[in-house]
N, C-alpha and C positions, 0 to 999 in steps of 0.2 A: 531233881528227877526222882521218881519213885516207880517201882514195879511191883505189882501184886502177883504172886506166883501161885498157880493152882495145878495140882496133879490129880487126875481123874475127877476134875471139877470140885476138888476139896482144897480150900485155902491152905497154903503151906507157910508162906512167909511174905514179908515185904522187903524188897531190896531198895536201898536208897543211896543217894549221893547229893549232899548239900552244896558241894563245890561247883563253881561255875565252870562249864566245859564248852569249849569251842568246837563245833562240828563243821568241818569244811566240806564243800561239795566235791564229789568225785574222788574222795579220799577215805581211807579207813581211819576211824577215830577210836582210841581206847578210852573206855569209860570205867573208872574204878567204882565198885559198889560195896557197901557195908552189908554183910550177910549175918543174920542171926537165925540159926536153924537148929531145932531139936529133933533128930531123926526118930527117936522113940515116940514122940508125940505125933509125928507125921505118919508113922506106921500104924499107930492106934486109930487114926482118923480114916485110914484107907478101908474101902469096902471089903477087900480080900487081901490082907497083908502078905500072906505067903505067896500068892500069885504076883503081887507087886514086887517082891524081892527077886523071884525067879525070872521075871520078864521085865525088869525095870527099864531097859532101853526102849521098849515099845509103849511105855505108859504115856497116855495123852497129857500134854503139857500146855497150859495156857498162861500167857504173861500179859497182864494189863498194864501198859506203860502210860505215864503221864509226863509229858515234856513241858517244862515251863520255859517260855521264850520271852526274853526281855526286849521290848521294843522302844526303850528309852523312857518315855513318860508313863507307860503302862506295860503290864505283862499279861500274856495269855497262856492258857494251858491247853495242850493238844493231846487228846487221848489216842492210843493206838493199841490194838489187841493182836497178839501173835498166838497162833495155835499150831501145834505140831506134836512131835514126840521127843522124848529126852534124847534119843539117839541123834536127832538133828543138831544138837548142840555139842556133840562129842567129836 
């Protein structure tokens, strides 16, 4: 699984997990992710870094997810995009 993370439509990082994860229906599944993030680089790429710091909870967040599903003889990738605000994850 991999997740591309964008804040204010600026690419921030890619989250990934190479381990096989079983997701069961009607249950909550915990998915561990490897995160490599340089906050200084993120702030430099923001259109207005000061406003981003002062109101970070309301910053627009977009996560483009790619789920790889193994169907035995072959695998497929299913993309899904989530858009919201950082506060939605807190």
